Wavefront OBJ file of the C-alpha trace (Angstrom):
o trace
v -16.877 39.799 -102.572
v -18.683 41.576 -99.745
v -22.382 41.023 -100.049
v -25.243 42.599 -98.188
v -26.876 40.165 -95.837
v -25.674 36.751 -94.769
v -22.892 35.405 -96.966
v -23.001 31.743 -97.888
v -20.187 29.603 -99.212
v -21.075 26.748 -101.492
v -18.629 24.884 -103.691
v -19.905 25.454 -107.210
v -17.637 23.141 -109.118
v -13.995 22.271 -109.388
v -11.840 25.336 -108.845
v -14.618 27.856 -108.164
v -16.279 29.336 -105.109
v -19.694 30.961 -104.716
v -19.487 33.814 -102.234
v -22.456 36.110 -101.760
v -26.147 35.999 -101.058
v -28.448 33.461 -102.636
v -30.069 36.168 -104.759
v -26.769 37.794 -105.760
v -24.032 35.187 -105.854
v -20.500 36.244 -106.672
v -18.413 33.598 -108.417
v -14.646 33.735 -108.186
v -11.963 31.233 -109.090
v -10.220 29.632 -106.119
v -6.850 30.891 -107.313
v -8.234 34.465 -107.241
v -9.100 34.307 -103.510
v -5.617 35.333 -102.248
v -5.844 38.444 -104.444
v -8.674 39.765 -102.285
v -6.464 39.746 -99.192
v -4.399 42.791 -100.114
v -2.402 44.930 -97.681
v -5.320 47.400 -97.757
v -7.725 44.626 -96.679
v -5.532 43.700 -93.702
v -5.146 47.370 -92.692
v -8.920 47.839 -92.844
v -9.472 44.710 -90.760
v -6.889 45.887 -88.224
v -8.605 49.293 -87.920
v -11.996 47.649 -87.350
v -10.591 45.139 -84.865
v -8.885 47.845 -82.794
v -12.054 49.942 -82.826
v -14.215 46.915 -81.959
v -11.951 46.036 -79.019
v -12.411 49.543 -77.632
v -8.948 50.805 -78.537
v -10.406 53.756 -80.427
v -9.552 55.288 -83.752
v -6.052 55.232 -85.236
v -5.592 58.986 -84.697
v -6.129 61.486 -81.936
v -9.251 63.584 -82.090
v -12.928 63.032 -82.764
v -14.717 61.443 -85.709
v -14.915 64.687 -87.729
v -11.133 65.081 -87.451
v -10.414 61.825 -89.275
v -10.768 60.748 -92.883
v -14.240 59.603 -93.979
v -12.957 56.248 -95.198
v -12.446 55.154 -91.574
v -16.183 55.343 -90.931
v -16.805 53.366 -94.132
v -14.289 50.682 -93.113
v -15.843 50.311 -89.675
v -19.390 50.241 -91.064
v -18.563 47.569 -93.689
v -16.589 45.367 -91.303
v -19.248 45.623 -88.612
v -21.996 44.775 -91.087
v -20.103 41.719 -92.342
v -19.262 40.621 -88.811
v -22.918 40.776 -87.800
v -23.964 38.880 -90.926
v -21.441 36.129 -90.222
v -22.528 35.913 -86.600
v -26.199 35.698 -87.679
v -27.297 39.001 -86.177
v -28.761 40.434 -89.380
l 1 2 3 4 5 6 7 8 9 10 11 12 13 14 15 16 17 18 19 20 21 22 23 24 25 26 27 28 29 30 31 32 33 34 35 36 37 38 39 40 41 42 43 44 45 46 47 48 49 50 51 52 53 54 55 56 57 58 59 60 61 62 63 64 65 66 67 68 69 70 71 72 73 74 75 76 77 78 79 80 81 82 83 84 85 86 87 88
């Protein structure tokens, strides 16, 4: 569902959605969309939002003290945010 570059949404027929780049569209059924918003997704978004607001990381210590997946979460969310806002 996450695509590199600017994501476009175009209805592609009854009951489907086209999410992705023009060169690499990702087709999913509308009823599948809620399945992408898992508890993990919301936790990842919360981590990025807190970091983006300047509240820091969700643990005490420096970057090397935390799990590597936090850096991945922040990098993916930031990339998608910039793509949505038209900065990439």
